[in-house]
N, C-alpha and C positions, 0 to 999 in steps of 0.2 A: 451643460457646459457653457462658460461664458467665453466670449470672443473679445480679446484685447488687441490693440493694433500695436505694431512695434514703432518707437519714434526715435529719432536721431536728436543727441543734445551733444553740444560743443563739437560739431562737426565729424566725431570720430566714435562716439559712444552709442551703443544701442540700448534703450531702456523700455520697459514695460511695466504698468501700474500694476498692484497686486489688490485682491480684494478685500475690500475695507472688513467685511464680517469675517475673514479669515484672521486678519491681523488682530482683529479685537478679540476673537474666540482663544487666540494663542497669547494675548496680552504682550504683543510685540511693540516695543518702542522705539523711537529714532534712535538711531546710531546701534542698534541690536544687530549683531551679526546673524546672518543666515546662511547654512550649507547648501552648497547646489552639486548635485550629483549627475554627470552626463552619462546616460544609460546606453547600453548597446543599441537599442532601436531607435536611438535619436531624441527620446524624450528627456526631459529635465526633471529631477526631483528636488524640490524645494522643501528645506527644513530647518527649523530653528534649532534643532539638536546637533551641536557641532560633533558630538560623539555619540554614535547610534548604538546604544545598548539595546537589547532584548527587552520589550515592553514586559512589565511585571504585572501579571494578571493572577488574582485570587478568585477562587470558588469555594463556597462554603456550603456544606451539606448538613441539615439537622436529622439526624436518623429518626427522630420522632415524627418527622412529616413525610417518611418515606414508608407507603403502605405495606410493602414486605421486604425483609431484608435482603433477600436475592436481588431485588432492583438495584441494590447501592453498588454493584460491580459494574453494570451497564452505565450509571450515571458517573462513575469513576472514569470508566474507559472513554466516555462522551466526553468529559471534562480535559481529560488527557489529550484527545484528538483534537479538540477545539483550541488547544495551545495554552491552556493555564499552567502558570508556572508553580503555582502553589495551590494546595487544595487542602481544606479544612474541614475534618468531620467531627461534629459535635453531637453530644446527647444530654438531655436535661438530667439524666442520672447517670448512674455507672454504667459504662458500654458494655454490652453484651460481648460474650467470647464469641458467638457466630459474627457480629460485626466486624471484631478485629480479625477473625480468620479470612473474611472477605478483604479487608484492608491488605493483610499480609499476600492473598493470592494475586491481587492487583499487583503489588509492587515485585511480585516474581514475575508475573506476566508481561508487564510494561517496560519498556528500556528508558531508564533515567529517573523515575520517582522514588524517593527514598524518604523513611519516616525520620523527620528532624526533631521533632517534639511530642511527646506523649504523656497524658495524664489519665486520669480515671474516666474522665467526660471528654475529653479532646484528643485529636491525632492529626498533626500537620504533615503533609507530604510536600516536599519541594522537588522539582526537577532538576537534576544535577548534570544533565546532559547538555553539551555543547553542540546546537546544530551543526556548527562549521566542521567539527571533529568526525562527522559522519555524513559525507555528501549522498544526495539522493541517489546518483547512479550507481555509487558502492553497495547501498543497501538494495538496488535493483539486481545488481551481479549476485549478491549472496543469496538473495530469495530464488534467482534461477537455479544457482548451484544446488540449494538444498532440495528443491520440487524435482530436480532432474535424478539426484541421488534416491529420494523417495520411490520415484517411479522405477528406477533400475532395482531396488530391492523388491518392490512388489511383483515385478516380471520374474524376478530370479526365484522368490517365493511360490509362484505359480508353477513354474518349471520343476522346482525340487520338492514341492509340496511341504514346504517350511512353514508352519502355522507361527512359529515363534518370530520369524522374520517380518511375516506380514503384520502383525501386530506391533513390532517395532515402528511400522511405518506411521501406525496412528500416532505415537508420541511426538513425532516430528512437526505435527501440524500446528502446535501452540507457537513453535519457533517462526513459522510463515506468517500467523497472526501477528504476533508482537513486530515483526519488522514491518508490516503493511501498517499496522496503527503509528508505528513511529514514521513512515513516509507521509502519511496522512497529516500527522501533527506538524511535521516540518513544513508541508505545503501551506496549512493554514497560518503557521507563523510568518512565512513569507509573505501571503498576502496582506497581513496585519502589519508587516514591517518591511517595506519593500527595499529598505537600503540594505538589509541582511543579504538580499540576493546579489548583491555588488560584492559584499565578502565572501559569499561562497561562489562567485563566479558562475552563476545561473541565471538564465532569464525565466520571467514567470510562465511563458510558454513550455519551455524545458520542465519546468517544476510540475504544471499542469498535466503533461505527457508521462512523467514519472508516477505521479501520483493514479493515473489511470491505468498504466501499465502494472503497478503493484496490486492494484485491486484485481485484474484479471489474473495475475499470478497467483493471488491468494485463492480465486477461484478454482484454478488448475489444481492446485494443492489439495482442495476439497475434494476434487473428482478423483485424485490419486488415493486420498485416504478411503474414499468409496470403493476403488477397485481392490485395495487392500482387504477390505471388510469382506467383499464378496469373496475373495480368493479363500479367506478363513472360513468360510462358509462351506466350501468346495474341500477341505482338508480331507475330509473321510469319503469323498466320492472318486470314482474311478473315471476320470475324464480321458477321451480318446486323444491321443498325441497329435492327432492332425488338427482338432480343433484348438488345443494349445499352441500349436504351431501358428496357427492363422491369428489368433488373439496377439501373439507375440509380434507378429509382422505388421499389424494393423497399430500396434502400441508405438512400434518403431517409427512407422511413418508419422503418428502425432507428435511424437516428442522431437522428431527432425523438424517439423514445421514449427514446434516451440522454439527448438534451439536457434533455427535460421532467423525466426522473427525476431528475438532477441539480439542476435549478432547485426541484424539490419538496423537497429535502432542505435547500437553503440558506434557502428559505422557509417552511418548515416547514408545508408544504401538505398535508394529509392527503387531501382530497378528489382533489386532481391525482394523488397517487400511486395511488389506486383507478382513476381513469380510465385511467391508463397501463397498468395491467395488462390492462384489458379491451381495449386497441388491439392487443395483440400477436397476436391472432386473426386479424386483417387482414393483418399482415405473413406469418403462418405459410401462409395461403392463397395469396398472391401468391407465395410462395417455391415453393410446390408447382407452380403454372403454370409457373413458368420452369424448374424442375427437368424438367418433361415435355417443354419446347421443346429443353433441353440434351440430350435423350435421341435427338433426331433430328439431332444434329451427329455428326460423326466424331472417333474418336481423341482426340488431346490436347486438342481444342476441348471436345468432351463433358464429359472428366475435369474440366478446369480450371473450366468454367462450373459443373459440380457443386459443385467445392470452394468457390467463390466465395460461390454463394448460400448454401450450407451455413454457411459463416462469416458472412454477413448475417443469416441467422436466428438464429444464436447471439448475435450483438452484441444483437439485439431482445430475446432471452432473459435476457441477462445484464443488460440494461438493466432488465427486469421484476425480476430479482433485488434491483436497487438500490432500486426501489420498495417492494419488501416488508419490505427492510431499514429504510427509511425509516418505514414505517408501525408496525414494531415499537418502533423508536426513540420515535416521537412517541406511541404509545399509552402507552409506559413513562413517558416525561415528564409525561403528563398525571396519571398515578397518583402 
């Protein structure tokens, strides 16, 4: 960081010199206009671009350099999350059906990318999603609602022995993943184009917190899926109603912690976040009691109940992590 001293000229104007290297690198000349943004934290954003458009970034993948076709999906997701606006997939010869199927799967999974050009050897994807149209906090709310609904259906499947309902929970996991990728992508775009944060009326600190929370919600969603999978394993078993009742009780506590942690974030409630952390101890005690009951069961029943209760405990602990992130964010905002 360079230190520059403020000077006064003409008795009333405050001036500061700009780094020569910065001026040369951007080819700024005498009398060129510069935009100055006053940010909410008091810092100034100086830019030669008077109209701040999203940076156009292009990533190209040659499928002949990818050892396994299945790796292509991970590379496409990585480029998407990194903030590339266009992705070009090329092949030295006619592109295989397997590669085209992966590209098609990616466009169905991710929010925004669409095929805008396609030939025998080339496919070009362009992101048509405008970050401003879907604020980060709105995506967090949607993720929370989906995960909460998945969990409610998983518990209903356990109580009614509805295997089809448990399996339906699996299918909704993709919705959580694609929303988390969207949050991660928008966060990376904001880091690369700070002026966009001004348009979205969000600080980088808030964006960072949204990214961390979305990652935690995605993990909670994974545990809800694991619960549903193990409920499917129990569909032909005769489980004691007492155990089912205790599992539902523990799950209710875990989801209540999750709901309150999300609420404390949107309401910016520091005290509620602290209280949530204290309530996790009650959940852990109950989970230990149920684990003891599970050990009295046989074979797949004992194992499946053990996995279910472990995931319920992890949901509560992840919700606690959300509260800790909320506390860190709110304390930082106060400063």
